[in-house]
C-alpha positions in Angstrom: 0.0 0.0 0.0 1.2 3.5 -0.8 1.6 6.0 2.0 -1.3 8.4 2.4 0.9 11.5 1.8 2.1 10.1 -1.5 -1.3 8.9 -2.7 -2.0 9.9 -6.4 -5.7 10.7 -5.6 -5.7 12.2 -2.0 -8.8 13.1 -0.1 -9.2 16.9 0.0 -11.6 19.3 1.7 -13.3 22.1 -0.3 -14.2 25.1 2.0 -16.7 27.7 1.1 -15.4 31.2 0.3 -18.7 32.7 1.5 -17.4 32.3 5.1 -20.1 29.9 6.2 -17.7 27.1 7.2 -19.5 24.6 4.9 -17.2 22.0 3.4 -17.3 19.3 0.7 -15.0 16.3 0.8 -13.7 14.9 -2.5 -10.6 13.4 -4.2 -8.3 15.0 -6.8 -5.7 13.6 -9.1 -2.3 15.2 -8.3 -0.9 14.6 -11.8 -3.8 16.5 -13.5 -4.2 19.2 -10.9 -1.0 19.8 -9.0 -2.1 23.2 -7.7 -5.0 23.9 -5.3 -8.3 23.7 -7.0 -11.3 26.0 -6.9 -14.8 24.6 -7.8 -18.1 26.4 -8.0 -20.5 24.4 -5.9 -23.8 24.9 -3.9 -23.6 26.3 -0.4 -26.9 25.5 1.4 -26.2 27.9 4.2 -26.4 31.0 1.8 -28.5 29.1 -0.7 -26.2 30.1 -3.6 -23.5 28.6 -5.8 -20.1 30.0 -4.6 -16.4 29.2 -5.0 -15.0 26.4 -2.9 -11.3 26.4 -2.4 -9.1 23.4 -1.6 -7.9 23.2 2.0 -5.1 20.9 3.2 
């Protein structure tokens, strides 16, 4: 088994930029996306689609 820190598809948290503290948990491919990712997803606290940034 590979070590968790060297995993090619690590589990990451996506935190809302709206300041609500809402998070999504997903995986990303380090080869395709070496930088931190930003996805537009739904935040149910503010009931809008906002940017979610990767948090490590």
